[in-house]
LOLUM-648074 format. One record per residue (C-alpha): residue number from 1; residue in one letter; x, y, z. Coordinates in Angstrom, 3 decimals. Layout:
# residues N
{NUM "a" {X Y Z}},
...
# end
This chain:
# residues 576
{1 "x" {21.304 10.231 28.885}},
{2 "x" {22.705 13.727 27.091}},
{3 "x" {21.210 17.092 28.204}},
{4 "x" {20.557 19.943 26.407}},
{5 "x" {19.799 23.630 27.522}},
{6 "x" {16.493 24.542 25.451}},
{7 "x" {13.454 26.227 27.375}},
{8 "x" {12.224 28.017 30.590}},
{9 "x" {9.949 30.126 30.966}},
{10 "x" {11.027 33.602 31.599}},
{11 "x" {8.515 33.810 34.377}},
{12 "x" {10.695 31.180 36.105}},
{13 "x" {14.287 32.698 35.982}},
{14 "x" {14.187 34.428 39.442}},
{15 "x" {13.257 31.198 41.156}},
{16 "x" {16.212 29.553 38.858}},
{17 "x" {18.755 32.071 40.247}},
{18 "x" {17.652 32.158 43.638}},
{19 "x" {17.922 28.331 44.002}},
{20 "x" {20.519 27.664 41.722}},
{21 "x" {22.607 30.287 40.947}},
{22 "x" {21.540 30.186 36.927}},
{23 "x" {23.424 33.152 35.177}},
{24 "x" {20.300 35.407 33.922}},
{25 "x" {21.902 35.539 30.619}},
{26 "x" {21.962 31.834 29.594}},
{27 "x" {19.393 28.971 29.661}},
{28 "x" {17.724 28.419 33.304}},
{29 "x" {16.205 25.250 32.664}},
{30 "x" {17.932 21.502 31.058}},
{31 "x" {15.950 19.804 29.352}},
{32 "x" {17.032 16.215 28.617}},
{33 "x" {18.430 15.382 25.510}},
{34 "x" {17.129 11.512 24.517}},
{35 "x" {19.300 8.822 23.308}},
{36 "x" {18.779 6.782 20.265}},
{37 "x" {17.621 3.416 20.362}},
{38 "x" {19.433 0.640 19.661}},
{39 "x" {18.695 -2.778 17.753}},
{40 "x" {18.174 -5.874 18.588}},
{41 "x" {17.187 -9.579 17.492}},
{42 "x" {14.199 -11.482 17.867}},
{43 "x" {14.830 -14.956 20.247}},
{44 "x" {11.172 -16.362 20.231}},
{45 "x" {7.955 -15.725 18.439}},
{46 "x" {6.101 -18.985 18.555}},
{47 "x" {7.039 -20.064 22.147}},
{48 "x" {5.554 -16.058 23.202}},
{49 "x" {2.260 -18.150 23.599}},
{50 "x" {3.840 -20.015 26.716}},
{51 "x" {6.289 -17.923 27.179}},
{52 "x" {4.656 -14.863 28.231}},
{53 "x" {2.840 -14.333 31.222}},
{54 "x" {0.707 -10.923 32.249}},
{55 "x" {-1.944 -10.240 34.063}},
{56 "x" {-5.614 -10.790 32.579}},
{57 "x" {-3.897 -11.016 29.076}},
{58 "x" {-4.138 -13.983 27.012}},
{59 "x" {-1.771 -14.838 23.986}},
{60 "x" {-4.096 -16.573 21.537}},
{61 "x" {-1.701 -16.773 18.646}},
{62 "x" {2.547 -16.193 17.765}},
{63 "x" {3.518 -17.325 14.051}},
{64 "x" {6.663 -15.957 12.493}},
{65 "x" {5.373 -14.160 9.301}},
{66 "x" {8.647 -14.044 6.117}},
{67 "x" {9.134 -10.564 4.487}},
{68 "x" {6.229 -9.635 2.129}},
{69 "x" {3.278 -7.999 1.777}},
{70 "x" {0.710 -7.354 4.439}},
{71 "x" {-2.598 -6.534 3.125}},
{72 "x" {-4.084 -3.698 5.480}},
{73 "x" {-7.081 -3.664 4.064}},
{74 "x" {-9.296 -4.146 0.693}},
{75 "x" {-6.577 -2.668 -1.731}},
{76 "x" {-4.186 -1.336 0.489}},
{77 "x" {-0.997 -3.676 0.202}},
{78 "x" {1.865 -2.438 2.886}},
{79 "x" {5.368 -4.393 2.503}},
{80 "x" {6.757 -5.686 5.646}},
{81 "x" {10.290 -7.380 6.921}},
{82 "x" {10.117 -10.413 8.750}},
{83 "x" {8.528 -10.495 11.412}},
{84 "x" {5.860 -12.341 14.452}},
{85 "x" {2.399 -12.038 14.335}},
{86 "x" {1.100 -12.051 17.660}},
{87 "x" {-2.673 -11.734 18.621}},
{88 "x" {-4.328 -11.547 22.269}},
{89 "x" {-6.752 -10.444 24.641}},
{90 "x" {-6.348 -7.813 27.909}},
{91 "x" {-9.694 -8.363 30.643}},
{92 "x" {-12.230 -10.207 29.346}},
{93 "x" {-15.275 -9.165 31.312}},
{94 "x" {-18.833 -9.409 30.715}},
{95 "x" {-20.580 -5.896 30.683}},
{96 "x" {-23.502 -4.065 29.683}},
{97 "x" {-25.215 -4.499 26.129}},
{98 "x" {-28.124 -3.517 24.233}},
{99 "x" {-30.832 -4.984 25.803}},
{100 "x" {-28.678 -7.489 27.997}},
{101 "x" {-24.684 -8.694 29.088}},
{102 "x" {-22.398 -8.335 26.285}},
{103 "x" {-19.131 -9.491 26.064}},
{104 "x" {-15.827 -6.873 26.372}},
{105 "x" {-11.920 -7.210 26.257}},
{106 "x" {-9.266 -5.324 24.724}},
{107 "x" {-8.297 -6.968 21.583}},
{108 "x" {-4.732 -6.161 20.201}},
{109 "x" {-1.745 -7.194 17.744}},
{110 "x" {1.631 -6.694 17.645}},
{111 "x" {4.144 -7.485 14.913}},
{112 "x" {7.560 -7.754 16.100}},
{113 "x" {10.180 -7.450 13.531}},
{114 "x" {12.880 -10.208 13.487}},
{115 "x" {15.731 -7.286 13.154}},
{116 "x" {14.185 -4.821 15.600}},
{117 "x" {15.501 -1.522 15.658}},
{118 "x" {14.744 -0.858 19.348}},
{119 "x" {11.861 1.572 18.927}},
{120 "x" {8.106 0.605 20.106}},
{121 "x" {4.617 2.260 18.206}},
{122 "x" {1.243 2.194 18.956}},
{123 "x" {-1.013 2.371 16.109}},
{124 "x" {-3.785 4.321 17.487}},
{125 "x" {-6.695 3.914 14.617}},
{126 "x" {-9.196 6.079 13.694}},
{127 "x" {-13.131 6.258 13.780}},
{128 "x" {-15.161 4.289 17.107}},
{129 "x" {-12.415 1.396 16.763}},
{130 "x" {-14.141 -1.633 17.137}},
{131 "x" {-11.718 -3.838 15.096}},
{132 "x" {-8.195 -4.721 15.553}},
{133 "x" {-6.557 -3.614 12.390}},
{134 "x" {-3.607 -4.752 11.123}},
{135 "x" {-0.110 -3.330 12.962}},
{136 "x" {1.716 -2.146 10.591}},
{137 "x" {2.206 1.212 11.612}},
{138 "x" {0.032 3.294 9.673}},
{139 "x" {-0.361 6.801 9.980}},
{140 "x" {-2.471 8.909 7.296}},
{141 "x" {-4.330 7.145 4.281}},
{142 "x" {-2.115 9.062 1.625}},
{143 "x" {1.497 8.414 3.213}},
{144 "x" {3.526 6.145 1.116}},
{145 "x" {3.140 2.393 1.638}},
{146 "x" {7.167 1.814 2.636}},
{147 "x" {6.848 4.446 5.670}},
{148 "x" {4.500 2.305 7.747}},
{149 "x" {6.563 1.807 11.345}},
{150 "x" {6.638 -1.810 10.931}},
{151 "x" {8.781 -1.317 7.729}},
{152 "x" {11.081 0.511 9.545}},
{153 "x" {11.558 -1.767 12.247}},
{154 "x" {9.641 -0.861 15.279}},
{155 "x" {7.304 -3.523 16.913}},
{156 "x" {3.949 -2.149 16.572}},
{157 "x" {1.095 -2.677 18.337}},
{158 "x" {-3.053 -2.099 17.107}},
{159 "x" {-5.736 -2.741 19.146}},
{160 "x" {-9.870 -2.496 18.936}},
{161 "x" {-9.497 -0.114 21.961}},
{162 "x" {-12.020 -2.769 23.906}},
{163 "x" {-14.843 -3.682 22.035}},
{164 "x" {-16.191 -5.138 19.529}},
{165 "x" {-18.303 -4.151 16.554}},
{166 "x" {-20.793 -3.219 15.866}},
{167 "x" {-20.443 0.267 17.072}},
{168 "x" {-21.592 2.224 18.785}},
{169 "x" {-23.688 -0.036 20.792}},
{170 "x" {-20.684 -0.239 23.129}},
{171 "x" {-21.257 2.942 24.546}},
{172 "x" {-23.982 1.327 26.857}},
{173 "x" {-21.283 0.046 29.002}},
{174 "x" {-19.437 2.288 31.042}},
{175 "x" {-16.146 1.134 31.400}},
{176 "x" {-16.270 0.371 27.555}},
{177 "x" {-16.426 3.720 27.372}},
{178 "x" {-13.361 4.581 29.335}},
{179 "x" {-10.972 1.768 27.400}},
{180 "x" {-12.396 3.696 24.350}},
{181 "x" {-11.286 7.176 25.424}},
{182 "x" {-8.414 6.555 27.348}},
{183 "x" {-7.831 3.461 29.241}},
{184 "x" {-7.059 0.972 26.517}},
{185 "x" {-3.815 2.729 25.746}},
{186 "x" {-3.066 2.250 30.156}},
{187 "x" {-3.868 -1.119 29.970}},
{188 "x" {-1.707 -2.156 26.825}},
{189 "x" {1.428 -0.243 27.212}},
{190 "x" {2.824 -1.845 29.537}},
{191 "x" {1.901 -5.028 28.955}},
{192 "x" {3.365 -4.371 25.169}},
{193 "x" {6.660 -3.373 26.694}},
{194 "x" {6.658 -6.474 28.933}},
{195 "x" {6.359 -8.522 25.600}},
{196 "x" {8.623 -7.031 23.753}},
{197 "x" {10.809 -7.642 26.455}},
{198 "x" {10.332 -11.046 26.559}},
{199 "x" {10.586 -11.423 22.948}},
{200 "x" {13.939 -9.473 22.298}},
{201 "x" {15.813 -9.594 25.834}},
{202 "x" {15.378 -5.586 26.650}},
{203 "x" {12.237 -3.324 26.892}},
{204 "x" {11.908 -0.838 23.993}},
{205 "x" {14.880 1.963 24.386}},
{206 "x" {12.581 4.545 23.091}},
{207 "x" {8.509 4.356 22.496}},
{208 "x" {6.338 6.462 19.965}},
{209 "x" {2.540 7.098 19.345}},
{210 "x" {0.730 7.942 16.578}},
{211 "x" {-2.471 8.281 15.058}},
{212 "x" {-5.094 10.182 12.543}},
{213 "x" {-8.646 11.762 13.406}},
{214 "x" {-9.719 9.397 16.178}},
{215 "x" {-6.174 8.005 16.277}},
{216 "x" {-5.133 12.119 16.569}},
{217 "x" {-7.434 12.143 19.205}},
{218 "x" {-5.897 9.353 21.144}},
{219 "x" {-2.606 10.506 20.624}},
{220 "x" {-3.407 14.063 22.055}},
{221 "x" {-5.160 12.263 24.796}},
{222 "x" {-1.989 9.786 25.616}},
{223 "x" {0.206 12.819 25.314}},
{224 "x" {-0.957 14.101 28.694}},
{225 "x" {-2.209 10.867 30.349}},
{226 "x" {0.813 8.980 29.416}},
{227 "x" {3.592 11.533 28.544}},
{228 "x" {6.360 9.300 30.864}},
{229 "x" {5.456 6.488 28.682}},
{230 "x" {6.298 7.637 25.123}},
{231 "x" {8.633 10.098 23.883}},
{232 "x" {7.482 11.240 20.616}},
{233 "x" {3.520 11.881 19.807}},
{234 "x" {2.736 11.966 16.201}},
{235 "x" {-0.635 13.741 15.153}},
{236 "x" {-2.872 13.477 12.349}},
{237 "x" {-6.196 15.565 12.104}},
{238 "x" {-7.182 15.696 15.440}},
{239 "x" {-10.345 15.036 16.978}},
{240 "x" {-9.616 16.115 20.436}},
{241 "x" {-12.935 17.782 21.275}},
{242 "x" {-14.639 14.806 19.169}},
{243 "x" {-17.912 15.222 21.547}},
{244 "x" {-18.059 19.031 20.253}},
{245 "x" {-17.202 17.821 16.975}},
{246 "x" {-20.053 14.941 16.492}},
{247 "x" {-22.606 18.065 17.341}},
{248 "x" {-21.390 20.373 15.015}},
{249 "x" {-21.596 17.384 12.540}},
{250 "x" {-25.581 17.081 13.052}},
{251 "x" {-26.130 20.953 13.081}},
{252 "x" {-24.832 20.735 10.093}},
{253 "x" {-27.387 18.472 8.970}},
{254 "x" {-29.793 20.557 10.439}},
{255 "x" {-28.941 23.048 8.577}},
{256 "x" {-29.081 21.008 4.899}},
{257 "x" {-32.702 19.866 6.214}},
{258 "x" {-34.042 23.719 5.805}},
{259 "x" {-33.279 23.580 2.258}},
{260 "x" {-35.037 20.757 1.154}},
{261 "x" {-38.661 18.862 1.507}},
{262 "x" {-36.660 15.518 3.223}},
{263 "x" {-38.261 12.159 1.522}},
{264 "x" {-38.525 9.706 4.458}},
{265 "x" {-37.633 6.664 2.078}},
{266 "x" {-34.379 8.630 0.598}},
{267 "x" {-33.406 10.719 3.843}},
{268 "x" {-29.355 10.678 2.288}},
{269 "x" {-30.400 11.875 -1.046}},
{270 "x" {-32.991 14.083 0.088}},
{271 "x" {-30.146 15.780 2.208}},
{272 "x" {-27.359 15.805 -0.698}},
{273 "x" {-30.245 17.524 -3.179}},
{274 "x" {-29.337 20.461 -1.028}},
{275 "x" {-26.044 21.544 -2.057}},
{276 "x" {-24.026 19.557 -4.766}},
{277 "x" {-20.498 18.658 -4.972}},
{278 "x" {-20.564 20.786 -8.027}},
{279 "x" {-21.470 23.322 -5.818}},
{280 "x" {-18.438 22.996 -3.081}},
{281 "x" {-16.193 23.045 -6.482}},
{282 "x" {-17.620 26.782 -7.376}},
{283 "x" {-17.069 27.361 -3.604}},
{284 "x" {-13.083 26.037 -3.769}},
{285 "x" {-12.788 27.460 -7.180}},
{286 "x" {-13.472 30.878 -5.698}},
{287 "x" {-11.786 30.722 -3.002}},
{288 "x" {-8.332 30.049 -5.494}},
{289 "x" {-9.281 32.981 -7.103}},
{290 "x" {-9.144 35.340 -4.403}},
{291 "x" {-6.210 33.607 -2.330}},
{292 "x" {-4.174 31.489 -4.527}},
{293 "x" {-1.142 34.037 -5.193}},
{294 "x" {-1.064 35.417 -1.640}},
{295 "x" {1.763 33.146 -1.453}},
{296 "x" {3.618 34.010 -4.385}},
{297 "x" {2.491 31.337 -6.999}},
{298 "x" {-0.516 30.806 -9.060}},
{299 "x" {-0.537 27.345 -8.416}},
{300 "x" {-3.720 25.963 -7.501}},
{301 "x" {-3.005 25.962 -4.034}},
{302 "x" {-3.707 28.197 -0.864}},
{303 "x" {-0.858 28.105 1.372}},
{304 "x" {-1.700 31.461 3.460}},
{305 "x" {-4.749 29.676 4.646}},
{306 "x" {-6.040 32.905 7.606}},
{307 "x" {-4.914 35.569 4.930}},
{308 "x" {-7.399 33.991 2.844}},
{309 "x" {-10.324 34.653 5.149}},
{310 "x" {-9.863 38.085 4.954}},
{311 "x" {-9.440 37.963 1.112}},
{312 "x" {-12.714 36.019 0.529}},
{313 "x" {-15.884 36.532 0.788}},
{314 "x" {-18.867 34.564 0.311}},
{315 "x" {-21.403 36.893 -0.217}},
{316 "x" {-19.200 39.387 -2.758}},
{317 "x" {-17.025 36.315 -4.687}},
{318 "x" {-19.892 33.403 -5.259}},
{319 "x" {-22.518 34.349 -7.752}},
{320 "x" {-26.126 34.380 -6.247}},
{321 "x" {-28.466 32.667 -8.690}},
{322 "x" {-30.658 35.023 -10.340}},
{323 "x" {-33.227 31.639 -11.540}},
{324 "x" {-32.330 27.693 -11.382}},
{325 "x" {-29.227 26.695 -9.720}},
{326 "x" {-26.770 25.427 -11.977}},
{327 "x" {-23.919 24.838 -10.251}},
{328 "x" {-22.291 28.493 -11.167}},
{329 "x" {-24.234 30.254 -8.471}},
{330 "x" {-25.117 29.237 -4.750}},
{331 "x" {-29.196 30.553 -3.531}},
{332 "x" {-29.066 33.037 -0.991}},
{333 "x" {-30.818 30.517 1.728}},
{334 "x" {-27.488 28.027 0.818}},
{335 "x" {-24.781 31.442 0.985}},
{336 "x" {-26.992 31.707 4.354}},
{337 "x" {-26.754 28.318 5.386}},
{338 "x" {-23.129 27.606 4.705}},
{339 "x" {-21.883 30.606 6.554}},
{340 "x" {-23.638 28.886 9.562}},
{341 "x" {-21.983 25.702 9.060}},
{342 "x" {-18.703 27.414 8.402}},
{343 "x" {-19.016 29.688 11.545}},
{344 "x" {-20.089 26.555 13.433}},
{345 "x" {-22.582 25.864 16.083}},
{346 "x" {-23.557 28.444 18.836}},
{347 "x" {-26.077 28.032 21.605}},
{348 "x" {-29.098 30.568 20.585}},
{349 "x" {-29.149 32.151 23.978}},
{350 "x" {-26.107 33.147 25.161}},
{351 "x" {-24.326 33.427 21.377}},
{352 "x" {-21.425 31.094 22.780}},
{353 "x" {-19.520 28.498 20.313}},
{354 "x" {-20.859 24.917 20.831}},
{355 "x" {-17.668 23.719 18.511}},
{356 "x" {-14.847 25.494 16.135}},
{357 "x" {-15.562 27.494 12.617}},
{358 "x" {-13.851 26.191 10.107}},
{359 "x" {-11.903 27.826 6.981}},
{360 "x" {-12.878 28.403 3.523}},
{361 "x" {-10.298 26.742 1.624}},
{362 "x" {-9.393 25.400 -2.213}},
{363 "x" {-10.225 21.973 -1.214}},
{364 "x" {-13.922 22.189 -0.092}},
{365 "x" {-15.133 20.344 -3.691}},
{366 "x" {-13.655 17.095 -3.044}},
{367 "x" {-15.366 13.362 -2.547}},
{368 "x" {-13.425 13.513 0.878}},
{369 "x" {-15.016 16.821 2.037}},
{370 "x" {-18.461 15.957 0.798}},
{371 "x" {-18.867 12.334 2.167}},
{372 "x" {-17.874 13.856 5.603}},
{373 "x" {-20.434 16.865 5.319}},
{374 "x" {-23.494 14.367 4.849}},
{375 "x" {-22.581 10.319 4.547}},
{376 "x" {-20.642 10.241 7.987}},
{377 "x" {-22.296 13.257 9.372}},
{378 "x" {-25.799 11.513 8.989}},
{379 "x" {-24.102 7.710 9.345}},
{380 "x" {-21.871 8.112 11.966}},
{381 "x" {-21.791 11.189 14.171}},
{382 "x" {-25.365 10.989 15.441}},
{383 "x" {-24.983 7.292 16.753}},
{384 "x" {-21.407 8.245 18.241}},
{385 "x" {-23.407 11.388 20.164}},
{386 "x" {-26.457 9.371 21.219}},
{387 "x" {-24.913 5.832 22.243}},
{388 "x" {-21.022 6.839 23.354}},
{389 "x" {-20.669 10.965 24.273}},
{390 "x" {-24.149 11.622 25.753}},
{391 "x" {-24.937 10.584 29.426}},
{392 "x" {-27.162 8.895 29.882}},
{393 "x" {-27.136 7.359 26.400}},
{394 "x" {-29.989 7.563 24.172}},
{395 "x" {-30.371 4.763 21.947}},
{396 "x" {-32.418 5.416 18.405}},
{397 "x" {-33.275 3.439 15.267}},
{398 "x" {-30.115 3.114 13.497}},
{399 "x" {-31.867 3.275 10.106}},
{400 "x" {-31.177 6.385 7.764}},
{401 "x" {-34.883 7.809 9.163}},
{402 "x" {-34.176 7.079 12.551}},
{403 "x" {-30.787 8.765 11.907}},
{404 "x" {-32.441 11.571 10.756}},
{405 "x" {-35.162 11.733 13.568}},
{406 "x" {-32.426 11.725 16.321}},
{407 "x" {-30.737 14.712 14.089}},
{408 "x" {-33.489 16.931 14.172}},
{409 "x" {-34.704 16.238 17.945}},
{410 "x" {-31.342 17.606 19.285}},
{411 "x" {-31.476 21.120 20.432}},
{412 "x" {-28.681 23.549 20.111}},
{413 "x" {-29.321 24.878 23.615}},
{414 "x" {-30.382 22.166 25.466}},
{415 "x" {-29.308 18.754 24.595}},
{416 "x" {-26.090 19.401 24.152}},
{417 "x" {-25.353 19.412 27.857}},
{418 "x" {-25.824 15.697 27.790}},
{419 "x" {-21.964 15.595 26.544}},
{420 "x" {-21.167 16.827 29.612}},
{421 "x" {-23.465 14.936 32.419}},
{422 "x" {-22.669 12.450 34.435}},
{423 "x" {-24.797 9.901 36.680}},
{424 "x" {-24.194 7.139 39.041}},
{425 "x" {-23.562 4.675 36.266}},
{426 "x" {-21.617 7.301 33.852}},
{427 "x" {-19.061 9.011 36.414}},
{428 "x" {-17.392 10.381 33.603}},
{429 "x" {-18.931 13.098 30.743}},
{430 "x" {-18.016 12.401 27.103}},
{431 "x" {-15.968 15.443 26.912}},
{432 "x" {-13.674 13.630 30.136}},
{433 "x" {-12.857 10.552 28.794}},
{434 "x" {-12.489 11.504 24.900}},
{435 "x" {-10.839 14.787 25.169}},
{436 "x" {-7.071 15.787 26.714}},
{437 "x" {-7.728 16.703 30.513}},
{438 "x" {-5.520 19.728 29.807}},
{439 "x" {-4.728 19.973 26.509}},
{440 "x" {-1.863 22.818 26.483}},
{441 "x" {-0.141 21.206 29.587}},
{442 "x" {2.547 19.529 28.029}},
{443 "x" {4.533 20.013 30.921}},
{444 "x" {5.628 16.151 31.398}},
{445 "x" {6.219 15.396 28.065}},
{446 "x" {8.326 18.513 27.479}},
{447 "x" {10.747 18.358 30.315}},
{448 "x" {11.382 15.155 29.548}},
{449 "x" {12.482 15.296 26.308}},
{450 "x" {9.586 13.946 24.451}},
{451 "x" {8.635 15.973 21.768}},
{452 "x" {5.201 15.881 19.774}},
{453 "x" {4.500 16.867 15.500}},
{454 "x" {1.119 17.480 14.826}},
{455 "x" {-0.372 17.462 10.880}},
{456 "x" {-4.017 19.048 10.138}},
{457 "x" {-5.378 19.549 6.675}},
{458 "x" {-6.782 22.876 6.035}},
{459 "x" {-10.199 21.355 4.107}},
{460 "x" {-10.845 18.898 6.617}},
{461 "x" {-14.338 18.944 6.749}},
{462 "x" {-15.092 16.927 10.023}},
{463 "x" {-12.509 18.069 12.348}},
{464 "x" {-11.819 21.991 12.099}},
{465 "x" {-7.946 22.699 11.679}},
{466 "x" {-9.060 26.076 13.609}},
{467 "x" {-9.765 23.796 16.359}},
{468 "x" {-5.983 22.836 16.556}},
{469 "x" {-4.211 25.770 15.763}},
{470 "x" {-6.013 27.762 18.606}},
{471 "x" {-4.918 24.483 20.699}},
{472 "x" {-1.414 25.580 19.281}},
{473 "x" {-1.290 29.156 20.029}},
{474 "x" {-3.130 28.198 23.218}},
{475 "x" {0.095 25.775 23.644}},
{476 "x" {1.949 28.758 22.897}},
{477 "x" {0.740 31.329 25.397}},
{478 "x" {1.171 29.128 28.148}},
{479 "x" {4.836 28.188 27.162}},
{480 "x" {6.515 32.315 26.706}},
{481 "x" {5.851 31.714 23.036}},
{482 "x" {8.625 28.627 23.239}},
{483 "x" {6.339 25.675 22.786}},
{484 "x" {8.047 24.845 19.307}},
{485 "x" {10.897 23.746 21.120}},
{486 "x" {8.714 20.959 22.078}},
{487 "x" {5.246 20.782 19.781}},
{488 "x" {5.183 21.862 15.936}},
{489 "x" {2.167 22.370 14.236}},
{490 "x" {2.082 21.567 10.350}},
{491 "x" {-0.784 22.563 8.168}},
{492 "x" {-0.984 20.798 4.835}},
{493 "x" {-3.008 23.131 2.353}},
{494 "x" {-5.888 21.675 0.533}},
{495 "x" {-5.819 18.038 2.370}},
{496 "x" {-9.054 16.776 3.502}},
{497 "x" {-9.960 14.235 6.557}},
{498 "x" {-6.188 12.792 6.891}},
{499 "x" {-5.391 13.134 2.939}},
{500 "x" {-6.664 13.442 0.016}},
{501 "x" {-7.820 16.848 -1.218}},
{502 "x" {-6.045 19.039 -3.470}},
{503 "x" {-3.198 19.239 -1.757}},
{504 "x" {0.390 17.727 -1.960}},
{505 "x" {-0.847 14.725 0.751}},
{506 "x" {1.985 12.035 0.603}},
{507 "x" {5.116 13.238 3.071}},
{508 "x" {6.549 11.233 6.239}},
{509 "x" {7.052 12.116 9.674}},
{510 "x" {7.826 9.676 11.265}},
{511 "x" {11.614 9.690 9.922}},
{512 "x" {11.589 13.464 11.621}},
{513 "x" {10.251 12.661 14.876}},
{514 "x" {12.826 10.299 15.571}},
{515 "x" {15.261 12.685 14.767}},
{516 "x" {13.861 15.268 16.606}},
{517 "x" {13.448 12.768 19.504}},
{518 "x" {17.076 11.073 19.767}},
{519 "x" {19.465 13.561 17.852}},
{520 "x" {17.772 16.967 18.644}},
{521 "x" {17.015 17.967 14.949}},
{522 "x" {14.107 20.256 15.072}},
{523 "x" {12.332 19.720 11.656}},
{524 "x" {12.148 22.926 10.336}},
{525 "x" {9.825 21.839 7.202}},
{526 "x" {8.513 18.355 5.704}},
{527 "x" {8.871 17.836 2.063}},
{528 "x" {5.155 16.839 1.111}},
{529 "x" {4.121 15.365 -2.782}},
{530 "x" {1.676 14.995 -4.488}},
{531 "x" {0.081 11.115 -5.095}},
{532 "x" {-0.277 9.473 -8.603}},
{533 "x" {-3.349 7.869 -7.265}},
{534 "x" {-5.346 10.878 -6.289}},
{535 "x" {-7.823 11.467 -9.137}},
{536 "x" {-8.572 14.425 -8.054}},
{537 "x" {-5.800 16.695 -9.065}},
{538 "x" {-6.005 19.133 -11.464}},
{539 "x" {-4.774 17.634 -14.816}},
{540 "x" {-2.136 21.205 -15.022}},
{541 "x" {-0.426 19.972 -11.773}},
{542 "x" {2.424 18.320 -11.876}},
{543 "x" {2.872 14.326 -11.101}},
{544 "x" {6.327 14.971 -9.413}},
{545 "x" {4.645 18.292 -7.199}},
{546 "x" {6.605 18.509 -4.255}},
{547 "x" {6.185 21.502 -1.486}},
{548 "x" {7.318 22.392 1.781}},
{549 "x" {4.775 21.875 4.660}},
{550 "x" {6.196 24.835 7.426}},
{551 "x" {5.870 25.076 11.441}},
{552 "x" {2.875 27.152 11.727}},
{553 "x" {2.526 30.381 11.711}},
{554 "x" {5.215 30.137 8.542}},
{555 "x" {3.764 29.712 5.085}},
{556 "x" {5.274 28.166 1.875}},
{557 "x" {5.743 31.158 0.131}},
{558 "x" {7.681 30.876 -3.572}},
{559 "x" {10.907 32.638 -3.829}},
{560 "x" {10.056 34.016 -6.958}},
{561 "x" {12.171 32.232 -9.509}},
{562 "x" {12.968 28.184 -10.190}},
{563 "x" {10.432 25.937 -10.796}},
{564 "x" {7.006 26.382 -9.347}},
{565 "x" {6.819 22.447 -8.897}},
{566 "x" {9.850 22.168 -6.629}},
{567 "x" {9.499 22.613 -2.594}},
{568 "x" {13.247 24.236 -2.977}},
{569 "x" {11.850 27.170 -4.463}},
{570 "x" {9.528 27.828 -1.504}},
{571 "x" {10.948 29.344 1.983}},
{572 "x" {9.090 29.302 5.165}},
{573 "x" {7.735 32.784 5.971}},
{574 "x" {5.831 34.314 8.845}},
{575 "x" {2.951 36.546 7.659}},
{576 "x" {2.780 40.057 8.342}},
# end
């Protein structure tokens, strides 16, 4: 194993000098440089059903798949090399279901390429899991189809994290909660590495973990709980405070409901009438007017997200309606509601923030943003909050009206404590099993030479980029402002949740992570491009537009010369 002198907190320098005679003028800690993976070819596939033995694990099928296309989901086709497709179950058991017993197991799928690059990729999936997604190693919904880990030669695993659909009913079972939160990774990882050894004759040289949304949460949890098992972590739009974010979504519905008379027979439609997508687009356009040029380029993109928060003022910059709403103004009541939602929920007695605030951004007028504000906030988050994150579970009628009634019954001052509660049956709270135990303690990751890359869209409507930025600032604080030696955050201007938006949302971060982990080449910036499939992009944007994604707190800034559609004419600059 190679080593390289990278970093040690300055406070530890005297200790190093005393114990080891370190030169105070030189780095005082040696961090390993992990060696590159080496390839291998598959030895067996079909025989794995009988040759592989692992405790509490059943391989249900093993089949050699020829090179060709894999349909990840309806309309999503991924190219793939020849590979062995393995399906199986771990830890089959009977547990608690809604109204009686229920069957549980950790279902998984692995895809092992015939010509393997020596690397393992844990594909962390999104939402409430509950189904085994195809193990192609997808990261973002917007990435190019050839950037999946399987297509690059990785062995990939995907799982349902220990429960089947329909979610969120698994929240009744305490073990299923823990499997979903973190334990499925602990169970699956050594099994997967052992299966890889049986298939190829050796375990993976390097292991990577990646996912977006809840998959980003899974990845951040793994980076704190299982940093000894993985070498690289690829984190997208992480909901690492997911129970709090669910409360925030519920709070948003409460706010929107104050603007309308809700029809019990058409709850969602009623709520959507409180704020149209056209009105969100109005706010976005006014944000762009105030902030577009802060980065030196008038191009419809706001690179300096945090400079923009000072430059934009909702009351001043968005017209207030003097007559009926027509999409060109907001009422005073709408402005009050938007201000409350963007500020995040608070306890009215203590004024303590329950979740993070959100930045105003140029990607707030898109269908993705609108969908998270209303449909997902009404039809997913209440169930997750009531069944999974609360102790004890608080089941309700899962109809549209039942969801709304649950939302409106939740008191921000008294009921939020449910995500922190435990009892004799549910011995870990929602905040304990869902979040990284200590998000800014990445000591194991750092000291063994592992790396982390985090990406977050600045127009994410469900998991606030501010929450991720605050985490990264905390990580810098505890690492003497040198956390970027092992962890970097890249904000994507205008990008919604894990893709989409008015953004250059097509980029490949996995190759950059591998180069950083195995070659020591830190990613100074990531080249990002627009997607042809994104129908919401303005007509005046070039179909070949590219931009650099800069490591936070740097901002992509136009050099003043050259084609503004080319990333090469932008540099990463730290705002003053």
